[in-house]
Structure formats: C-alpha cells, structure tokens
C-alpha positions, -999 to +999 in steps of 0.1 A: +052+314-837+089+318-827+091+346-853+063+365-833+077+359-800+112+372-812+097+402-828+078+410-798+110+406-776+127+431-799+098+455-797+097+453-760+135+461-757+131+492-781+100+504-762+118+503-729+152+514-741+140+543-762+115+555-736+143+556-710+166+574-734+139+601-742+131+606-706+168+609-698+173+635-725+142+653-715+152+656-678+187+666-688+173+695-709+147+704-682+174+706-655+197+727-676+170+752-683+158+753-648+194+762-636+197+788-664+163+803-653+173+803-617+206+819-623+190+848-642+162+855-619+170+840-584+137+854-569+117+830-592+137+799-582+109+785-559+082+789-587+105+775-614+113+745-591+077+737-585+069+738-623+101+717-630+090+689-605+056+687-621+070+683-656+095+657-641+066+637-628+049+639-662+081+626-679+083+598-654+047+589-661+056+586-699+083+561-691+061+541-667+033+538-693+060+526-717+071+498-692+036+488-685+028+484-724+061+464-727+051+442-698+017+436-715+032+426-746+058+403-727+033+383-705+000+387-723+010+388-760-023+393-780-004+384-812+002+349-803-035+343-797-044+357-831-017+336-847-030+305-831-067+313-842-055+320-878-035+288-879-063+266-867 
C-alpha cells in the first residue's frame, strides 16, 4: 500500500507542477503576442485586451482543474480502495 501512496504523491506533484509550468509559459507567450499586436495596431488594443483576458481566464481554469484533480487523488485516493478490495 505504501507503493500506491508514494506513486500517488509523485503523480500529484507532477500534475500540479507541470500544470503550473504550462500555464506560465502560455501566459508569457500570450502577453508577448498581445504587446506585439497592440504595438502594430494601437487602435485595436482594447479589443485585443478583452480577448487576451478571456484566454487568460481559460488558462487559469485549466490550472485550477489540475489542482482539483490533484487534491482528489491526495485526499480521496480511489486506488487505495481498489488495492484493499483486491487484497481481501
């Protein structure tokens, strides 16, 4: 059972860490492209800013879903119950 708990802890750490890394890279690229677009056509800056904030909210939602799944595996690990049922 310790092997399952240890593997779950590693999976949770990877899920949160890689999710945060991906969101950070995505926001960096998005912000850079927004600044490039606003510098090229300043009259469209307000429209671009609105669209950028919508995409930032969607990126944050991806990270929060990853955290939610990680917390589920941390506190209500379904694999431990399956292991106990299989072992008797």
